[in-house]
C-alpha angles and dihedrals in degrees: 000000000000125000085251092058089047092057093045091053102043108004126242119329132220130213117222118195129186120210132206112251122194112259093321137067135321136233138211120221118202113214115186129197104221120224122250112285098202095115112042091188091067093060117121109215128315117311115236119248114280142178112243103222092192089059096223147055133218107295121227091257093052097260118150121243123253123273120237110250140184124214089259094047116097120228113282142145131223120262107239138162126229122230132155090001098297134099120231122237140169119251128197104229104168143006111209132186120015133161116302099175104052092101129030121269113263118210122211118243092257092044090232096119137013133210133230128187106231110183108291095351139062117230122208116210131191110243094217100055107006094239121148110259098181143335124218137173141120090285087067090048091064105270110135093202106035115181119251117263110238101181141009121206123183122245129229093255126061115278095007121125140174123225128202111202134190089252088072088251126137113200131184112216137193105229090204103049098023091231127148104241095182142353134203131185119221125207095216108072098184102072108171104176137007130201127184114257131200118274113249126244091251094055095261113145116231137200139177114228131188105216134177112247117227124235090252091057088053093050090049090051093058098264098313105177095202104121095193138052137190112223136184110229122197120193118208128212092243097051099272121141122204116192125191123183114230102181144330131236138183093232133006122201102167143000134210136173131202150168089053094304096314092113132041129185137187131182137203128187098294100358135087122190121187125185131192102212099171095072120097117269124006118000115262109240124205120194130195130184116205140197095216123064109253118229105175146004135204133174121223112243097226114010126067093252136109125204118222123193123194141189095267090065095256126138117197123187111214116202093203109120099115110161094200097051119104123228114298143176123226092346114184110242138171111276134192112195118208117188131184110118119090097205139022120336105227100178139021123177139164122235099194130316099306105033130070125184126204138178139175146151095321092070093237131130113218120199114200122200101210095194096055101023089233124135142196132199134219103198136174092059091145102233146034115290111235100172146009129206127184124209118237092257093045089235095117137046120200116200123196113210132209091234090065093265134133119204123191114205129189112238094214102061100000092245122161109252106177140348129210110193116188131188105298124227134212110271126207106274121201089202100058110147093232135019088244091058090046091056091050092052092047088056093052096248124158107248094183096044122215108316116189116214106233097227109029094029091223121148116255114207126180119231140162105320095335149062118235121209110206128183107224091189096053093032093226140113114262108184145333117224111200108224104166115012118206143169116255097209089052116110087222115107113262116247121244129204103233099173137025131172137167132214117250092262096037092244091122137037125191123199137182119204125183125204107178140344094293109029128069129152132215114213133188120200131194125211113239107224095208103043095025091225129127115248120198108252104170137010123197118190117213096355087179130021106250099012143292123287104182137017126194136175124214117236111248148065096289103027134192122229123213124200124192112206140183094252094083095261144089122219130210118216127196134177114251133216090270095051097255122121118234136178111260101172145019123209126199135167124192095324095288128145116253116230107176144013135196142166130226118249091257092043095236097116136043126199123202124182113225105182108307091339127099111211118196116205132185105252090195090064104031094171101086134130098218137021122263094233140000129215125201126173097201142334092257098043115137125240114289119245100186148012132203133176113215108232118240091007137087095240137107127196119215120181138182130175095281105033149013120219122198110205126202104224093199094057098027090228136116106265096195141334137227110210101203143103102274119208102174144344132206130181136198133165095344099315126111123213114198131184109198142152101243094171114042114240093022136101117283119264125229111215133184109210138185107222090225095072137008095238102112118233090217133352130192136166108261109267089215111086115215097039137299115269103181138011134198135174109218132172117281123264093258094057092048090050091053094042089229119173118258116257 
């Protein structure tokens, strides 16, 4: 089957990749292979604006466009095929997801909208329903490589915000028109944190910034080993920038300002520094060394006090803001401890003069009444609270959660007003089944990959105790399926959904969740036709000793399910007469560990990878002692990591860390081999999408391949910096908009 036949049968396909993001969040990047453009009369509508990742189109004389390169990348050109007088290329049409909780929420002056930094842009959300009102940033202004926005600070006028970007630029935006009202260039490029400062008498806007000091600055300071400094930045009306250093620190974790910019504070691991900058002359700096690790800091809006939270769950109010006191070290001050949290306090903020809010790992918002000392709790928020923001009228609280969610709560009745759910990311799980899985989760990798729901085409991603369905086309959360409920305050390790798969019609879902090193559960879920929700039908405790490596459904009305475990066997599961799923067969091969499983498009053959061997089994008669056939590329072939039958063809793709072999099932021989470090592979309608490191030390390459030959249909450097963790082929935007059935 040719690529043209694939498009005629199922329409254009899009590749969706997910990249690894440090500590916070992940994003999906949609890259689309455009159709041939030889006949303009056959175009269906206007194609949305896209970024040409190959940076070039077919020239008038038939020359190929240039290939995007980095300084370390050798000269190379993309592999393309020519048809109808046009070269094919890959376009980036959309970037979905992104971290929503890396910086605090910023409310507008009238509390009608709130702003969130989202990678290189700022998204504006309606407070009442959480819908996106507008998105602005330098990417929308025409810049292809816009710098990431590190911080957003509210301006003095309604719906005006300042953004601090990674390109050392400060910009003032009009949130209504998305226009840049002012721009300033900072000398310090490494801005770690920003706090709002008081507006000067001459109308100049001020901010406090924590910046990283360079080695030259340390040498000029006589060998001062302080790596960070807190500076006061004043932005002039004509683009001038005035910077004054307040104090230096060996390490800065957080920054806060209070008393209308008269005080600024910063904290490290076991150190707190406060400075009174409103006094005449040099700022008075006060330093405290603490026995407990500091986690947050907040200034009281009216009283001369500051609240300090630590990793033990305590909040201590220090009455230490003496404007007449000179600089000091470890000065004894009056303190008032407040203790409710059992674990680390992540956020403390004052909502007026008499109310204080706090949140932490328990996922509970604690509202403190400072006048009476009483407190109330808002629990069952679903995730760890990372930050709290209060609207200007103190009527709304915005909670940024660890699962990339923002929840807006009404202050009067604690009712949930709006929820903004982003693309979740894998969180560090104490109960990972292996040390290797624990390391992957700690890095934020997607253990379940990018699984596409067969009917809605939403992306299914495993998380802590649940499965998230996310629409990449609409860039929004669709649903959350609770798989393994757990209590956050419990000392037991949190479960993690490591694997998830759907049957071809979406009527069944299978999940594997692991709780600790010796416990895992295989669960089968049936789709309720009336409520359109998945209901638990069968739970299997410890389907394999040591955990489950792979999971696959057989195409058909009454499908089989194959699981590959760490106990050197693969098990076949089938639904019985009573509706429960039971094990009907057990496959083994030479005592080797299975690593992957897949079914052919017609469901007649099952393939299981045992070590470097591909074993083929008769799926119509699952009870069998030995495979029908065995495929082995070479005697020294590495252990296989994945298998995929190519639909409508006679080919099977099998890949390991070092290579990918495409087998011709009619001849039983290797048709061709890709010698590269393969990261992930996806297949749809006879087309393979492969993310691999072709050149050692360079960014991975995403290739669209016809299984008949190794010549890529299109090749492009991966748009996701830091590596591609998962890959999926999904229907194009046009088909999703029309809700057309999948071919």
